RODO-2510 file (C-alpha; in nm, 4 decimals, decimal comma):
residues 416
     n   res          X          Y          Z
     1     m     0,0011     0,0058     0,0033
     2     r     0,2736     0,2467     0,1068
     3     h     0,5155     0,2740    -0,1695
     4     t     0,2606     0,3318    -0,4467
     5     v     0,0543     0,5759    -0,2483
     6     v     0,3639     0,7834    -0,1283
     7     t     0,4878     0,8247    -0,4869
     8     s     0,1547     0,9962    -0,5774
     9     f     0,1560     1,2050    -0,2551
    10     l     0,1127     1,5294    -0,4258
    11     c    -0,2013     1,4083    -0,5958
    12     i    -0,3428     1,3064    -0,2598
    13     l    -0,2650     1,6444    -0,1052
    14     l    -0,4446     1,8163    -0,3947
    15     t    -0,7368     1,5747    -0,3744
    16     s    -0,7646     1,6259     0,0049
    17     q    -0,7460     1,9935    -0,0079
    18     a    -1,0021     2,0278    -0,2910
    19     v    -1,2721     1,8818    -0,0682
    20     l    -1,2673     2,1812     0,1511
    21     s    -1,4480     2,4739    -0,0062
    22     t    -1,2815     2,8161    -0,0439
    23     e    -1,5372     2,9565     0,2121
    24     e    -1,4556     2,6834     0,4658
    25     t    -1,0801     2,7289     0,4338
    26     k    -1,1102     3,1105     0,4795
    27     e    -1,3248     3,0668     0,7815
    28     k    -1,0785     2,8242     0,9257
    29     e    -0,7904     3,0607     0,8776
    30     k    -0,9804     3,3444     1,0613
    31     l    -0,9989     3,1398     1,3691
    32     p    -0,7335     3,1786     1,6587
    33     k    -0,4901     2,8982     1,6761
    34     c    -0,5658     2,6065     1,9095
    35     v    -0,3788     2,6136     2,2400
    36     h    -0,1169     2,3274     2,2348
    37     v    -0,1346     2,0613     2,5015
    38     d     0,1396     1,7959     2,4918
    39     p    -0,0055     1,4476     2,5531
    40     y     0,3333     1,3123     2,6352
    41     e     0,3665     1,5621     2,9242
    42     n     0,0044     1,6109     3,0367
    43     l    -0,2077     1,3265     2,9100
    44     e    -0,5145     1,3949     3,1394
    45     e    -0,5360     1,7550     3,0234
    46     w    -0,5028     1,6515     2,6546
    47     l    -0,7659     1,3826     2,6925
    48     a    -1,0052     1,6512     2,8238
    49     l    -0,9808     1,8607     2,5186
    50     k    -1,2811     1,9165     2,3077
    51     t    -1,2667     1,9303     1,9270
    52     p    -1,1376     2,2400     1,7429
    53     v    -1,4874     2,3007     1,6237
    54     e    -1,6139     2,3069     1,9837
    55     r    -1,3142     2,5179     2,0845
    56     k    -1,3587     2,7493     1,7843
    57     c    -0,9936     2,7390     1,6999
    58     n    -0,7644     2,6313     1,4082
    59     h    -0,5608     2,3232     1,4728
    60     t    -0,3519     2,3338     1,1616
    61     s     0,0108     2,4580     1,1807
    62     v     0,0500     2,8011     1,0297
    63     r     0,4186     2,8597     1,0685
    64     d     0,4178     3,2315     1,1063
    65     e     0,1876     3,1974     1,4130
    66     l     0,3891     2,9245     1,5825
    67     d     0,6069     2,9932     1,8831
    68     e     0,9608     2,8392     1,9126
    69     n     0,8375     2,5223     2,1082
    70     e     0,5547     2,4658     1,8448
    71     i     0,8039     2,4950     1,5514
    72     k     1,0231     2,2354     1,7192
    73     k     0,7329     2,0016     1,7782
    74     s     0,6049     2,0383     1,4233
    75     e     0,9572     1,9753     1,2732
    76     w     1,0086     1,6815     1,5167
    77     g     0,6864     1,5294     1,4047
    78     i     0,7658     1,5554     1,0305
    79     k     1,1057     1,4062     1,0895
    80     s     0,9865     1,1223     1,3176
    81     f     0,6543     1,0344     1,1648
    82     a     0,6372     1,2006     0,8252
    83     f     0,3325     1,4009     0,9395
    84     d     0,2762     1,7192     1,1412
    85     a     0,2450     1,5830     1,4981
    86     l     0,1704     1,9426     1,6232
    87     s    -0,1480     1,9641     1,4094
    88     s    -0,2416     1,6031     1,5335
    89     e    -0,1987     1,7013     1,8938
    90     k    -0,4021     2,0272     1,8531
    91     l    -0,6722     1,8252     1,6866
    92     g    -0,7267     1,6564     2,0205
    93     p    -0,8227     1,3006     2,1443
    94     l    -1,1407     1,2398     1,9417
    95     r    -1,3383     1,3752     1,6501
    96     n    -1,6434     1,2593     1,4601
    97     v    -1,5781     1,2618     1,0891
    98     g    -1,9443     1,1973     1,0331
    99     k    -2,1040     0,9715     0,7751
   100     q    -1,8629     0,9282     0,4874
   101     a    -2,0361     0,6456     0,3007
   102     h    -2,2965     0,6906     0,0302
   103     k    -2,6400     0,7935     0,1661
   104     l    -2,8002     0,4635     0,0606
   105     c    -2,5761     0,2797     0,3135
   106     e    -2,7971     0,4284     0,5887
   107     e    -3,0852     0,2033     0,4676
   108     e    -2,8747    -0,1139     0,4720
   109     k    -2,9475    -0,3719     0,7411
   110     y    -2,6669    -0,5809     0,8981
   111     d    -2,7123    -0,8732     1,1324
   112     a    -2,3599    -1,0141     1,1642
   113     s    -2,2636    -1,0268     1,5178
   114     f    -1,9055    -1,1557     1,5473
   115     s    -1,6872    -1,0619     1,8410
   116     t    -1,4068    -0,8516     1,6914
   117     s    -1,0469    -0,7849     1,7787
   118     v    -0,8768    -0,4853     1,6209
   119     v    -0,5069    -0,5642     1,5829
   120     v    -0,2739    -0,2552     1,5601
   121     i     0,1047    -0,2708     1,5073
   122     h     0,2965     0,0442     1,6036
   123     h     0,6554     0,1264     1,5595
   124     n     0,7716     0,4852     1,6224
   125     e     0,4209     0,6096     1,6153
   126     a     0,2887     0,9479     1,7432
   127     l     0,0960     0,9182     2,0669
   128     s    -0,1824     1,1571     1,9528
   129     t    -0,2735     0,9634     1,6369
   130     i    -0,2791     0,6180     1,8120
   131     l    -0,4923     0,7550     2,0960
   132     r    -0,7421     0,9297     1,8728
   133     m    -0,7812     0,6072     1,6858
   134     i    -0,8509     0,4083     1,9991
   135     n    -1,1020     0,6687     2,1226
   136     g    -1,2733     0,6616     1,7839
   137     l    -1,2898     0,2845     1,7876
   138     m    -1,4479     0,2892     2,1300
   139     e    -1,6909     0,5750     2,0418
   140     f    -1,8086     0,4571     1,6984
   141     t    -1,8072     0,0752     1,7230
   142     p    -2,0954    -0,1059     1,9041
   143     k    -1,9646    -0,2461     2,2364
   144     s    -2,1322    -0,5723     2,1522
   145     l    -1,9029    -0,6226     1,8533
   146     l    -1,5679    -0,4718     1,9681
   147     k    -1,4206    -0,7279     2,2044
   148     e    -1,0709    -0,5824     2,2365
   149     i    -0,7948    -0,3806     2,0757
   150     v    -0,4475    -0,5412     2,0557
   151     l    -0,1691    -0,2831     2,0660
   152     y     0,1560    -0,4407     1,9711
   153     e     0,4627    -0,2141     1,9867
   154     d     0,7363    -0,3459     1,7609
   155     a     1,0522    -0,2291     1,9341
   156     s     1,0048     0,1443     1,8890
   157     e     1,3140     0,3563     1,9387
   158     e     1,3474     0,4927     2,2947
   159     e     1,2111     0,8331     2,2421
   160     h     0,8982     0,6823     2,0737
   161     v     0,8173     0,4021     2,3139
   162     l     0,4401     0,4346     2,3910
   163     t     0,3723     0,1325     2,6153
   164     k     0,3738     0,3264     2,9349
   165     h     0,1647     0,6083     2,7952
   166     l    -0,0843     0,3548     2,6647
   167     e    -0,1044     0,1737     3,0065
   168     k    -0,1637     0,5125     3,1665
   169     f    -0,4285     0,5840     2,9108
   170     a    -0,6102     0,2477     2,9646
   171     k    -0,6227     0,3149     3,3424
   172     l    -0,7466     0,6706     3,2936
   173     k    -1,0278     0,5487     3,0578
   174     g    -1,1055     0,2347     3,2432
   175     l    -1,0061     0,0154     2,9483
   176     e    -0,7654    -0,2270     3,1133
   177     d    -0,9815    -0,5186     3,0210
   178     r    -1,0237    -0,4097     2,6543
   179     l    -0,6828    -0,3067     2,5606
   180     i    -0,4098    -0,5716     2,5208
   181     i    -0,0881    -0,3869     2,5442
   182     h     0,2284    -0,5742     2,4474
   183     r     0,5828    -0,4694     2,3597
   184     s     0,8455    -0,6554     2,1592
   185     e     1,2011    -0,5688     2,2741
   186     y     1,3276    -0,6959     1,9352
   187     r     1,2333    -0,5541     1,5906
   188     q     1,0035    -0,8114     1,4314
   189     g     0,9028    -0,6034     1,1255
   190     l     0,5485    -0,5254     1,0425
   191     i     0,4685    -0,8624     0,8859
   192     r     0,5920    -1,0906     1,1667
   193     a     0,4531    -0,8408     1,4289
   194     k     0,1074    -0,8842     1,2728
   195     v     0,1263    -1,2610     1,3231
   196     h     0,2469    -1,2322     1,6752
   197     a    -0,0160    -0,9767     1,7554
   198     s    -0,2945    -1,1725     1,6003
   199     r    -0,2066    -1,4738     1,8215
   200     l    -0,2886    -1,2413     2,1179
   201     a    -0,6411    -1,1851     1,9860
   202     t    -0,9408    -1,3811     2,0998
   203     g    -1,2207    -1,2362     1,8810
   204     e    -1,3914    -1,4338     1,6154
   205     v    -1,2933    -1,1722     1,3605
   206     i    -0,9695    -0,9858     1,3492
   207     v    -0,9400    -0,6385     1,1871
   208     f    -0,5839    -0,5422     1,1016
   209     m    -0,5493    -0,1628     1,1162
   210     d    -0,2602     0,0712     1,0712
   211     s    -0,1690     0,2828     1,3714
   212     h    -0,2664     0,6246     1,2178
   213     c    -0,6297     0,5633     1,1215
   214     e    -0,9618     0,7120     1,2210
   215     v    -1,2964     0,5270     1,1800
   216     s    -1,6218     0,6784     1,0747
   217     e    -1,9649     0,6008     1,1956
   218     r    -2,0914     0,2546     1,1233
   219     w    -1,7656     0,1365     0,9927
   220     l    -1,7465    -0,2254     1,1270
   221     e    -2,0936    -0,3594     1,0516
   222     p    -2,0564    -0,3497     0,6636
   223     l    -1,7205    -0,5408     0,7091
   224     l    -1,8690    -0,8216     0,9107
   225     q    -2,1626    -0,8860     0,6839
   226     p    -1,9738    -1,0372     0,3852
   227     i    -1,7812    -1,2545     0,6299
   228     k    -2,1111    -1,3833     0,7634
   229     e    -2,2385    -1,4665     0,4227
   230     d    -1,9072    -1,6350     0,3325
   231     p    -1,6642    -1,7131     0,6203
   232     k    -1,3744    -1,7359     0,3698
   233     s    -1,4001    -1,3658     0,2894
   234     i    -1,1440    -1,0883     0,3465
   235     a    -1,3452    -0,7674     0,3713
   236     l    -1,1967    -0,4256     0,2984
   237     p    -1,3160    -0,0781     0,3844
   238     v    -1,2867     0,2120     0,1548
   239     v    -0,9697     0,3970     0,2614
   240     d    -1,0387     0,7687     0,3019
   241     l    -0,7628     1,0368     0,3190
   242     i    -0,6268     1,2099     0,6140
   243     n    -0,3923     1,4941     0,5055
   244     p    -0,0494     1,4608     0,6842
   245     v    -0,0011     1,8247     0,7257
   246     s    -0,3475     1,9676     0,8036
   247     f    -0,5053     1,6379     0,9318
   248     d    -0,8138     1,7322     0,7322
   249     y    -1,0312     1,4202     0,6607
   250     s    -1,1672     1,3771     0,3071
   251     s    -1,3637     1,0892     0,1379
   252     s    -1,1757     0,9052    -0,1316
   253     m    -1,3105     0,7467    -0,4439
   254     v    -1,4353     0,3906    -0,4234
   255     a    -1,1717     0,1549    -0,5772
   256     k    -1,0627    -0,1975    -0,5821
   257     s    -0,6906    -0,3093    -0,5562
   258     g    -0,4558    -0,4719    -0,7965
   259     f    -0,0918    -0,5231    -0,8702
   260     d     0,1499    -0,5616    -1,1591
   261     w     0,4210    -0,8188    -1,2362
   262     g     0,6615    -0,6438    -1,0087
   263     l     0,4127    -0,6913    -0,7183
   264     t     0,3595    -0,3200    -0,7038
   265     f     0,0230    -0,2393    -0,5532
   266     k    -0,2119    -0,0079    -0,7357
   267     w    -0,5668     0,1348    -0,7003
   268     i    -0,8134     0,0356    -0,9681
   269     y    -1,0933     0,2945    -1,0036
   270     l    -1,4383     0,1807    -1,1126
   271     p    -1,6092     0,3646    -1,4010
   272     w    -1,8670     0,6280    -1,3052
   273     e    -2,1296     0,4202    -1,4939
   274     y    -2,0935     0,1473    -1,2369
   275     f    -2,2368     0,3721    -0,9711
   276     e    -2,5394     0,4779    -1,1719
   277     t    -2,7033     0,1478    -1,0535
   278     p    -2,8036     0,2326    -0,7011
   279     e    -2,7227    -0,1039    -0,5407
   280     n    -2,3707    -0,0850    -0,6660
   281     n    -2,3123     0,1964    -0,4240
   282     v    -2,3771    -0,0386    -0,1219
   283     k    -2,3094    -0,3949    -0,2209
   284     p    -1,9604    -0,5423    -0,1697
   285     f    -1,7590    -0,6207    -0,4788
   286     n    -1,4590    -0,8490    -0,5557
   287     s    -1,1034    -0,7136    -0,5551
   288     p    -0,7986    -0,8996    -0,6937
   289     a    -0,5813    -0,7624    -0,4089
   290     m    -0,5866    -0,5631    -0,0948
   291     p    -0,3922    -0,2702     0,0674
   292     g    -0,1973    -0,4008     0,3645
   293     g    -0,3170    -0,1660     0,6335
   294     l    -0,6857    -0,2312     0,6686
   295     l    -0,8697    -0,5639     0,6415
   296     a    -1,1136    -0,7906     0,8328
   297     m    -1,1300    -1,1685     0,8337
   298     k    -1,2317    -1,4643     1,0501
   299     r    -0,9306    -1,5276     1,2918
   300     e    -0,9528    -1,8987     1,2237
   301     y    -0,9522    -1,8449     0,8584
   302     f    -0,6351    -1,6373     0,8959
   303     i    -0,4743    -1,9358     1,0698
   304     e    -0,6061    -2,1700     0,8075
   305     l    -0,4378    -1,9763     0,5332
   306     g    -0,1085    -2,0023     0,7141
   307     e    -0,1169    -1,6467     0,8486
   308     y     0,1371    -1,4022     0,6838
   309     d     0,4687    -1,5703     0,5683
   310     m     0,6936    -1,5327     0,8761
   311     g     0,9960    -1,5513     0,6379
   312     m     0,9132    -1,2112     0,4920
   313     e     1,1011    -0,9137     0,6204
   314     i     0,9632    -0,5812     0,7742
   315     w     0,6959    -0,4832     0,5078
   316     g     0,6214    -0,5079     0,1401
   317     s     0,4162    -0,7530    -0,0669
   318     e     0,2555    -0,9271     0,2294
   319     n    -0,0812    -0,7829     0,1174
   320     i    -0,0386    -0,9393    -0,2256
   321     e     0,0669    -1,2763    -0,0820
   322     l    -0,2451    -1,2846     0,1399
   323     s    -0,4723    -1,1788    -0,1398
   324     l    -0,3379    -1,4551    -0,3621
   325     k    -0,3644    -1,7152    -0,0889
   326     a    -0,7311    -1,6196    -0,0440
   327     w    -0,8305    -1,6260    -0,3991
   328     l    -0,6183    -1,9471    -0,4982
   329     c    -0,7201    -2,1387    -0,1890
   330     g    -1,0990    -2,1175    -0,1919
   331     g    -1,1573    -1,7577    -0,0497
   332     r    -1,2387    -1,4133    -0,1760
   333     v    -1,1402    -1,0550    -0,1188
   334     v    -1,4221    -0,7958    -0,1297
   335     v    -1,4579    -0,4244    -0,0770
   336     a    -1,7513    -0,3093     0,1447
   337     p    -1,8229     0,0379     0,0137
   338     c    -2,0418     0,1203     0,3159
   339     s    -1,7346     0,0933     0,5400
   340     r    -1,5180     0,4005     0,5576
   341     v    -1,1855     0,4279     0,7502
   342     g    -0,9459     0,7257     0,7246
   343     h    -0,5718     0,6701     0,6938
   344     v    -0,2973     0,9271     0,7380
   345     f    -0,0970     0,8999     0,4085
   346     r     0,2479     1,0008     0,5264
   347     m     0,4941     1,2066     0,3339
   348     r     0,7386     0,9066     0,3251
   349     r     0,8095     0,5847     0,5038
   350     p     0,9856     0,7094     0,8243
   351     y     1,1322     0,3794     0,9408
   352     t     1,4110     0,1893     0,7880
   353     s     1,4496    -0,1670     0,6514
   354     k     1,7259    -0,4054     0,7406
   355     p     2,0588    -0,2648     0,6560
   356     g     2,1539    -0,3280     0,2965
   357     m     1,8134    -0,4889     0,2235
   358     d     1,5281    -0,3809    -0,0025
   359     t     1,2521    -0,5670     0,1873
   360     a     0,9872    -0,5000    -0,0779
   361     l     1,2188    -0,6619    -0,3365
   362     y     1,3137    -0,9382    -0,0993
   363     n     0,9409    -1,0306    -0,0461
   364     a     0,8664    -1,0050    -0,4124
   365     k     1,1582    -1,2278    -0,5134
   366     n     0,9741    -1,4567    -0,7456
   367     f     0,9101    -1,2000    -1,0167
   368     f     1,2538    -1,1974    -1,1769
   369     a     1,1434    -1,0729    -1,5128
   370     a     1,0287    -0,7503    -1,3577
   371     k     1,2920    -0,7279    -1,0869
   372     p     1,6084    -0,9118    -1,2045
   373     r     1,7958    -0,8033    -0,8847
   374     g     1,5801    -1,0587    -0,7131
   375     l     1,7867    -1,3362    -0,8727
   376     k     2,0578    -1,2459    -0,6238
   377     i     1,8424    -1,2931    -0,3180
   378     v     1,8415    -1,6080    -0,1070
   379     f     1,4709    -1,6315    -0,0359
   380     g     1,4971    -1,8875     0,2463
   381     d     1,2706    -2,1821     0,3526
   382     i     0,9248    -2,1806     0,1823
   383     s     0,8362    -2,5338     0,2982
   384     e     0,5491    -2,4066     0,5212
   385     s     0,3898    -2,2174     0,2332
   386     i     0,4192    -2,5292     0,0105
   387     k     0,2355    -2,7227     0,2888
   388     v    -0,0452    -2,4740     0,3009
   389     r    -0,0827    -2,4858    -0,0805
   390     d    -0,0893    -2,8600    -0,0812
   391     r    -0,3289    -2,8868     0,2274
   392     l    -0,5814    -2,6384     0,0767
   393     k    -0,5436    -2,7747    -0,2723
   394     c    -0,4832    -2,4219    -0,4061
   395     k    -0,5329    -2,3308    -0,7658
   396     d    -0,2642    -2,1850    -0,9894
   397     m    -0,1960    -1,8319    -1,1290
   398     k    -0,3625    -1,9293    -1,4630
   399     w    -0,6853    -1,9725    -1,2905
   400     f    -0,6430    -1,6446    -1,0926
   401     i    -0,5804    -1,4600    -1,4216
   402     e    -0,8703    -1,6164    -1,5999
   403     n    -1,1159    -1,5866    -1,3168
   404     v    -1,0252    -1,2969    -1,0908
   405     y    -0,7826    -1,0579    -1,2631
   406     p    -0,7756    -1,0898    -1,6413
   407     e    -0,6195    -0,7496    -1,6654
   408     l    -0,2984    -0,8975    -1,5271
   409     e    -0,2374    -1,0972    -1,8306
   410     p     0,0422    -0,9279    -2,0277
   411     k    -0,0629    -0,8236    -2,3757
   412     v     0,2946    -0,8233    -2,4949
   413     h     0,6151    -0,9565    -2,3464
   414     d     0,7551    -0,6068    -2,2754
   415     e     0,4878    -0,5626    -2,0035
   416     l     0,6931    -0,7943    -1,7847
***
């Protein structure tokens, strides 16, 4: 998800900013700047903050109006997280982004009632973004559905360790029994950390969610319904945009996911004509692939598929691997257009890979025609993956191209 989205970052910024009307922007700029409360230093006071709308202030960072400490905080955030942590902290502990899905979604009835564990991996994450996400999950998810949130810290660097802050937050909010807080002292990488964290979850359904997201109203119910109808479903929300500078939230276009022969993720936008049929605005539709940061599936099904490949390093291509395992081994991947979750699309990937290793290339090692450097990689033991393939009697790529993703078939050799 990350490397494709980041390369088109300017487009995202333009899309995000375009949603705000000129009048709204001007009105926002007229407001006094929000007072800054640092959640690292005064968590209780920060948690008591109301939204900027209620406080009638502007939370975005206008550099000419910032004092010396605020400038340092803003620059620290951009360096550490690739987004403006000052804007995020001024935004406060909770906001209601409202109903982002199509208006017809309000008429949809859902009766899936799985207990759900939200699994969040964080490494060098900003405290404000992860706390706002947790508060939003608690506020906008039915208690009968949300069993727990697993917060797995993957060996953050010393200045970014959040475990003690999260434990204090859980105590202040009375959430000790609903937040599973765990820290790995050794860097697992996102892929292995997701597997370890999923094994701490006890819900019937697990939702993997990046650590800088915000949910909208009625986000979970549309994800659970396709899983009830077919337990071998991986359900995806529509990923909305949170601007990394202003933290403005804007709806994105409904799209499915794909990839090329280099295992590079891409969005596939549906033609406008598709949405002229009213039911197409609400019914789930098949997607050849998925972004890595947001998905829901039965926990037992995740185990049945062999989880993520523990031999993969840090991040990159794990979303393609899971998509292929689902489709080839009797399952499906669907987008639920009535589910909307916002995601901060950062300016860059702020953490590093293993020294001297391109982990995305390492994890995509089979596609030598597209990435000949992969020929030099020792890809390790894949015996467990072969066992999963044999046990589930998985189909081959020819079937996938013919039945799921015909657009993937190269028209000419040069497309490889």
